[in-house]
C-alpha positions as CSV (number, residue, x, y, z in Angstrom):
1,X,61.4,16.6,-54.0
2,X,61.4,15.5,-57.6
3,X,64.6,15.8,-59.7
4,X,64.5,17.3,-63.2
5,X,64.5,13.8,-64.7
6,X,61.6,12.7,-62.5
7,X,59.6,15.7,-63.4
8,X,60.1,15.1,-67.1
9,X,59.1,11.5,-66.6
10,X,56.1,12.6,-64.7
11,X,54.9,14.6,-67.7
12,X,55.5,11.8,-70.2
13,X,54.3,8.8,-68.3
14,X,50.6,8.5,-67.8
15,X,50.4,6.0,-65.0
16,X,47.5,3.8,-64.0
17,X,45.0,1.8,-66.0
18,X,42.1,3.1,-68.1
19,X,39.5,0.4,-67.5
20,X,39.1,-2.8,-65.7
21,X,42.4,-2.8,-63.7
22,X,42.1,-6.5,-62.9
23,X,41.9,-7.4,-66.6
24,X,44.9,-5.3,-67.7
25,X,47.5,-5.2,-65.0
26,X,46.3,-8.0,-62.7
27,X,45.4,-7.9,-59.0
28,X,47.3,-8.3,-55.7
29,X,45.9,-10.9,-53.6
30,X,46.7,-13.7,-51.1
31,X,47.3,-17.3,-51.8
32,X,48.3,-19.6,-49.1
33,X,48.8,-16.7,-46.8
34,X,51.6,-15.2,-49.0
35,X,51.2,-11.7,-50.6
36,X,51.8,-11.6,-54.3
37,X,54.4,-9.4,-55.9
38,X,52.8,-6.2,-57.3
39,X,52.3,-6.5,-61.1
40,X,54.4,-4.6,-63.6
41,X,52.3,-2.0,-65.4
42,X,51.5,-2.7,-69.0
43,X,53.4,-0.4,-71.3
44,X,53.2,0.6,-74.9
45,X,56.5,-1.1,-75.4
46,X,54.6,-4.3,-74.6
47,X,51.9,-3.4,-77.1
48,X,54.4,-2.5,-79.8
49,X,56.2,-5.8,-79.3
50,X,52.9,-7.7,-79.6
51,X,52.0,-5.8,-82.8
52,X,55.4,-6.6,-84.3
53,X,54.9,-10.3,-83.7
54,X,51.5,-10.8,-85.5
55,X,51.4,-11.9,-89.1
56,X,48.6,-9.6,-90.2
57,X,46.6,-6.6,-89.0
58,X,43.1,-6.1,-90.4
59,X,42.1,-2.4,-90.4
60,X,38.7,-0.8,-90.8
61,X,37.7,2.8,-90.3
62,X,37.9,6.2,-91.7
63,X,39.9,9.4,-92.0
64,X,39.6,12.9,-93.6
65,X,42.0,14.5,-96.0
66,X,41.8,17.4,-98.4
67,X,38.2,17.9,-97.6
68,X,37.2,14.3,-98.4
69,X,36.0,11.6,-96.0
70,X,37.6,8.2,-96.8
71,X,36.8,4.8,-95.4
72,X,39.3,1.9,-95.3
73,X,39.2,-1.9,-95.3
74,X,42.9,-3.0,-95.4
75,X,44.8,-6.2,-94.5
76,X,48.5,-5.3,-93.8
77,X,51.3,-7.8,-93.4
78,X,55.1,-7.9,-92.8
79,X,57.2,-4.7,-93.3
80,X,54.7,-2.8,-95.4
81,X,52.6,-5.0,-97.7
82,X,48.9,-4.6,-97.8
83,X,45.7,-5.2,-99.8
84,X,42.2,-3.7,-99.5
85,X,39.9,-1.0,-100.6
86,X,39.6,2.8,-100.1
87,X,36.1,4.2,-100.5
88,X,35.1,7.9,-101.1
89,X,31.4,8.7,-100.9
90,X,30.4,5.2,-101.8
91,X,32.9,4.8,-104.7
92,X,35.6,2.2,-104.0
93,X,39.1,1.7,-105.3
94,X,41.2,-1.4,-105.0
95,X,44.6,-0.7,-103.4
96,X,47.7,-2.8,-103.0
97,X,50.9,-1.8,-101.2
98,X,54.3,-3.4,-101.6
99,X,57.2,-2.9,-99.1
100,X,55.5,0.2,-97.8
101,X,56.8,2.4,-100.5
102,X,54.8,1.4,-103.6
103,X,51.1,2.0,-103.7
104,X,49.0,0.9,-106.7
105,X,45.3,1.9,-107.0
106,X,42.6,0.9,-109.5
107,X,39.2,2.5,-109.7
108,X,36.4,3.7,-112.0
109,X,35.6,7.2,-113.2
110,X,33.3,7.8,-110.2
111,X,36.1,7.4,-107.7
112,X,38.5,9.6,-109.6
113,X,36.0,12.4,-110.0
114,X,36.2,13.1,-106.3
115,X,38.8,15.7,-105.2
116,X,40.5,18.0,-107.8
117,X,41.4,15.4,-110.4
118,X,41.2,17.0,-113.9
119,X,38.8,15.6,-116.4
120,X,41.6,14.5,-118.7
121,X,43.2,12.6,-115.9
122,X,39.9,11.0,-114.9
123,X,39.7,9.4,-118.3
124,X,43.4,8.4,-118.2
125,X,43.2,6.8,-114.8
126,X,39.8,5.1,-114.9
127,X,39.9,1.3,-115.0
128,X,43.7,1.2,-114.9
129,X,46.3,0.5,-112.2
130,X,47.8,3.8,-111.2
131,X,51.0,4.3,-109.3
132,X,50.1,6.4,-106.3
133,X,53.6,6.8,-104.9
134,X,53.7,6.1,-101.2
135,X,50.2,7.1,-100.1
136,X,46.5,7.4,-100.8
137,X,44.8,10.6,-99.9
138,X,47.7,11.6,-97.6
139,X,47.7,8.2,-95.8
140,X,50.9,6.1,-95.9
141,X,49.0,2.8,-95.7
142,X,52.3,0.8,-95.5
143,X,52.9,2.2,-92.1
144,X,49.9,0.1,-90.8
145,X,51.8,-3.1,-91.3
146,X,52.8,-5.1,-88.2
147,X,56.6,-4.6,-88.2
148,X,56.5,-0.9,-89.2
149,X,53.8,0.0,-86.8
150,X,55.2,-2.2,-84.0
151,X,58.6,-0.4,-84.3
152,X,56.9,3.0,-84.1
153,X,55.0,2.0,-81.0
154,X,58.1,0.9,-79.2
155,X,59.9,4.2,-79.5
156,X,59.5,5.0,-75.7
157,X,62.6,4.0,-73.9
158,X,62.3,1.1,-71.5
159,X,63.6,3.3,-68.7
160,X,60.7,5.7,-69.2
161,X,57.8,3.4,-70.2
162,X,54.6,4.7,-71.6
163,X,51.8,3.3,-69.4
164,X,48.0,3.5,-69.7
165,X,46.3,6.8,-69.0
166,X,44.2,7.0,-65.7
167,X,40.4,6.9,-66.0
168,X,40.2,10.7,-65.3
169,X,42.5,11.5,-68.2
170,X,40.6,13.4,-71.0
171,X,40.0,11.2,-73.9
172,X,40.5,12.0,-77.6
173,X,37.9,14.5,-79.1
174,X,36.8,11.7,-81.4
175,X,34.4,9.0,-80.0
176,X,35.7,5.6,-78.9
177,X,35.3,3.1,-81.7
178,X,32.2,1.0,-81.0
179,X,34.1,-2.3,-81.2
180,X,36.8,-1.5,-78.6
181,X,36.5,-4.4,-76.2
182,X,35.5,-4.0,-72.6
183,X,38.5,-3.5,-70.3
184,X,40.9,-2.3,-73.1
185,X,43.9,-0.3,-71.9
186,X,43.9,3.3,-73.1
187,X,47.2,5.1,-74.0
188,X,47.5,8.8,-74.7
189,X,50.9,10.2,-75.8
190,X,51.8,13.7,-74.8
191,X,53.4,16.3,-77.1
192,X,56.9,15.1,-76.3
193,X,56.2,11.7,-77.8
194,X,57.2,10.9,-81.4
195,X,53.7,9.6,-82.2
196,X,50.6,11.5,-83.5
197,X,48.2,13.1,-81.0
198,X,45.3,10.8,-80.3
199,X,44.3,7.7,-78.3
200,X,45.5,4.1,-78.6
201,X,43.6,1.2,-77.2
202,X,45.2,-2.2,-76.5
203,X,43.6,-5.5,-75.6
204,X,43.3,-6.3,-71.9
205,X,44.3,-9.9,-72.5
206,X,47.7,-11.1,-73.4
207,X,49.4,-10.5,-75.8
208,X,47.9,-7.0,-75.5
209,X,48.0,-6.1,-79.2
210,X,46.5,-2.8,-80.5
211,X,42.7,-2.8,-81.1
212,X,41.9,0.8,-82.1
213,X,43.2,4.3,-82.7
214,X,41.5,7.7,-82.9
215,X,43.2,11.0,-83.5
216,X,45.3,13.1,-85.9
217,X,47.2,11.3,-88.6
218,X,47.7,7.6,-88.7
219,X,49.0,5.5,-85.8
220,X,52.6,5.5,-86.9
221,X,55.6,7.8,-86.4
222,X,54.6,11.5,-86.2
223,X,55.7,13.5,-89.2
224,X,57.8,16.6,-88.9
225,X,55.3,18.5,-91.1
226,X,51.5,19.0,-90.7
227,X,50.0,15.9,-92.4
228,X,46.9,16.2,-94.5
229,X,45.3,13.3,-92.7
230,X,42.8,14.4,-90.0
231,X,40.3,12.8,-87.7
232,X,41.3,9.2,-88.0
233,X,39.1,6.5,-86.4
234,X,40.5,3.0,-87.0
235,X,39.8,-0.4,-85.5
236,X,42.3,-3.2,-86.0
237,X,42.3,-7.0,-85.4
238,X,45.3,-9.3,-85.4
239,X,45.2,-12.1,-88.0
240,X,46.9,-15.5,-88.1
241,X,49.5,-17.0,-90.4
242,X,46.7,-18.5,-92.5
243,X,45.1,-15.1,-92.8
244,X,48.4,-13.6,-93.9
245,X,49.0,-16.4,-96.4
246,X,45.5,-15.8,-97.9
247,X,46.1,-12.0,-98.2
248,X,49.5,-12.5,-99.8
249,X,47.9,-14.9,-102.3
250,X,45.3,-12.3,-103.2
251,X,48.1,-9.6,-103.4
252,X,50.1,-11.8,-105.9
253,X,46.9,-12.3,-108.0
254,X,46.3,-8.6,-108.2
255,X,50.0,-8.0,-109.0
256,X,49.6,-10.3,-112.1
257,X,47.2,-7.8,-113.6
258,X,49.7,-4.8,-113.3
259,X,50.6,-3.5,-116.8
260,X,54.1,-3.1,-118.2
261,X,53.4,0.6,-118.7
262,X,52.2,2.1,-115.5
263,X,50.3,5.3,-115.3
264,X,51.5,7.6,-112.5
265,X,49.3,10.1,-110.6
266,X,51.5,13.1,-111.0
267,X,50.1,15.4,-108.4
268,X,52.8,17.9,-107.6
269,X,55.5,16.3,-109.8
270,X,58.7,18.2,-110.4
271,X,60.0,15.8,-113.0
272,X,59.9,18.3,-115.9
273,X,61.7,21.6,-116.3
274,X,61.1,24.3,-118.8
275,X,64.5,25.4,-120.2
276,X,63.5,28.2,-122.6
277,X,60.5,30.1,-124.0
278,X,61.4,31.8,-127.3
279,X,59.4,34.8,-128.3
280,X,59.4,36.3,-131.9
281,X,60.6,39.8,-132.4
282,X,57.5,40.7,-134.3
283,X,54.4,39.4,-132.5
284,X,51.1,39.9,-134.2
285,X,47.7,38.2,-133.7
286,X,47.8,35.0,-135.7
287,X,51.6,35.4,-136.3
288,X,53.0,35.2,-132.8
289,X,54.7,31.8,-132.7
290,X,56.0,30.7,-129.3
291,X,58.7,28.0,-129.0
292,X,59.1,26.0,-125.8
293,X,62.0,23.8,-124.8
294,X,62.1,21.5,-121.7
295,X,63.5,18.3,-120.4
296,X,62.6,15.4,-118.2
297,X,64.8,15.6,-115.1
298,X,63.5,12.4,-113.5
299,X,66.2,10.2,-112.1
300,X,63.8,7.2,-112.3
301,X,62.3,5.3,-115.2
302,X,59.5,7.8,-115.8
303,X,58.5,9.4,-119.1
304,X,56.8,12.8,-118.8
305,X,54.5,14.7,-121.1
306,X,54.0,18.4,-120.1
307,X,51.7,21.2,-121.1
308,X,53.0,24.7,-120.7
309,X,50.8,27.8,-120.4
310,X,52.5,30.9,-121.9
311,X,51.3,34.4,-121.3
312,X,52.8,37.2,-123.5
313,X,53.2,40.8,-122.3
314,X,53.9,43.8,-124.4
315,X,56.0,46.8,-123.3
316,X,57.1,50.0,-124.9
317,X,60.4,50.0,-123.0
318,X,63.3,47.6,-123.0
319,X,63.6,48.0,-119.3
320,X,60.0,46.9,-118.8
321,X,57.3,48.8,-116.9
322,X,53.7,49.4,-118.0
323,X,53.5,45.9,-119.4
324,X,50.2,44.6,-120.7
325,X,49.1,41.1,-121.1
326,X,48.3,40.7,-124.8
327,X,47.5,37.0,-125.2
328,X,48.3,33.4,-124.2
329,X,48.6,29.9,-125.6
330,X,49.3,26.4,-124.4
331,X,52.3,24.4,-125.8
332,X,51.7,20.7,-125.5
333,X,55.1,19.0,-125.6
334,X,55.7,15.5,-126.7
335,X,56.5,12.6,-124.3
336,X,60.0,12.9,-122.9
337,X,62.0,9.9,-121.8
338,X,64.1,10.3,-118.6
339,X,66.9,12.8,-119.3
340,X,65.6,13.8,-122.7
341,X,64.9,17.2,-124.1
342,X,61.8,18.0,-126.1
343,X,60.4,20.9,-128.1
344,X,56.9,22.3,-128.6
345,X,55.2,25.4,-129.7
346,X,51.9,27.3,-129.8
347,X,50.4,30.4,-131.5
348,X,48.9,33.5,-129.8
349,X,45.8,34.6,-131.7
350,X,44.5,37.1,-129.3
351,X,43.4,40.5,-130.9
352,X,45.0,42.3,-127.9
353,X,48.3,41.7,-129.6
354,X,47.4,43.9,-132.5
355,X,45.7,46.5,-130.3
356,X,48.8,46.9,-128.3
357,X,51.0,47.1,-131.4
358,X,48.7,49.8,-132.9
359,X,49.0,51.8,-129.6
360,X,52.8,52.0,-129.9
361,X,53.8,55.5,-131.1
362,X,56.0,56.1,-134.1
363,X,55.2,57.4,-137.5
364,X,57.9,55.5,-139.4
365,X,59.4,53.0,-136.9
366,X,57.4,51.3,-134.2
367,X,59.3,49.4,-131.4
368,X,57.6,47.0,-129.0
369,X,59.2,44.6,-126.5
370,X,57.7,41.3,-125.7
371,X,58.0,39.4,-122.4
372,X,56.5,36.2,-121.2
373,X,55.4,34.3,-118.1
374,X,55.0,30.5,-118.2
375,X,53.7,27.8,-116.0
376,X,53.5,24.0,-116.3
377,X,49.7,23.5,-116.3
378,X,49.6,19.8,-116.6
379,X,52.0,16.8,-116.4
380,X,51.2,13.2,-117.3
381,X,53.7,10.5,-116.4
382,X,54.2,6.9,-117.1
383,X,56.8,4.3,-116.3
384,X,58.1,1.0,-117.6
385,X,57.2,-1.7,-115.1
386,X,58.2,-5.3,-114.9
387,X,55.9,-7.2,-112.5
388,X,57.8,-10.5,-112.7
389,X,60.3,-9.9,-109.8
390,X,57.4,-8.6,-107.7
391,X,55.3,-11.7,-108.4
392,X,58.2,-13.9,-107.5
393,X,58.7,-12.1,-104.2
394,X,55.0,-12.0,-103.3
395,X,54.6,-15.7,-104.0
396,X,57.5,-16.4,-101.7
397,X,55.9,-14.3,-99.0
398,X,52.6,-16.1,-99.5
399,X,54.3,-19.5,-98.9
400,X,56.1,-18.1,-95.8
401,X,54.4,-15.0,-94.5
402,X,56.7,-12.8,-92.4
403,X,55.5,-13.1,-88.8
404,X,58.2,-11.3,-86.8
405,X,59.4,-12.5,-83.4
406,X,57.1,-14.1,-80.9
407,X,55.9,-11.6,-78.4
408,X,57.0,-12.2,-74.8
409,X,53.9,-12.6,-72.6
410,X,53.2,-9.8,-70.2
411,X,52.2,-11.5,-66.9
412,X,50.4,-9.1,-64.6
């Protein structure tokens, strides 16, 4: 009879070997008339340890996000450094990642026209390095580096190892990548694991590093929210110290071209706040001047320029009710440095203002009340950037690429 702990382990642990048992976990045979000790099963802890030890992981494959299909060719090193290309419908962008948290992308107009990038932003981004924050099309590419990914793959406790799935286990809905080697061990996490749903393949031969992943998200730690990345199909090959040194040298060369004023892809930025929208007491078409005040609330070195759409409503009662939209305008505020307040204005010229005013009763005195609704319609951001410290650090890493700890050999 199973105890509660054994039952839980039974759910989490997918025992047995996916393919080619002899190649993955060894065989039991006779030598000199003595029976060999049964081999220890390969676990994902072994795979994660092997991944952590390699100097470079070269990723190729694809994923879907926000209705777009993206392809990737990326060399990832250390704790979150990477260099490569992201391609959308044949249009490619150069991408570099530093320390897993800073992603810079450079592409032409054709690339930026994909998705929902506004025309003004396409012109602003094209041909320039753009600060993408921590990801590209929902993908945190820094998580694909050896140390970060290896740590994520080792999350299963040693007392409850995550072993390969049996051959009868249902595979991922996505097809097996064509370059998965024969005899590769196949791992499938269940819902209780802290990794995304999908299938991981590891090399049958020592040191059993990861060779492919298909599934939801990227092959790192599972996010607490529903990620935008879907249907990932990625192959990966381990690289040598020489490969990592070459990649770091290219990364440093690209970093030399980074500008001292970096454009930021704003997306859903909350760095700007509208403090006040001032309406005139007498609002007429062509004489309805709207004043807007706001401030840059970024706690970083980011300057923000915002456009604010203002819609004016007319009412015959101070308490509101029966309000009618009578016009709108866009106030384009000047560039605001971090923590600074800026002012802008716009004029409503809509004839509906006069029509509403003329509908207000009163032979001698007419009284109308004006209200407004505003929304930040566009934000453009830029930051002061000094590439010198980054170049120094990347040059140091090129001379001595981080390679992690040597992986202990798993002997079946």
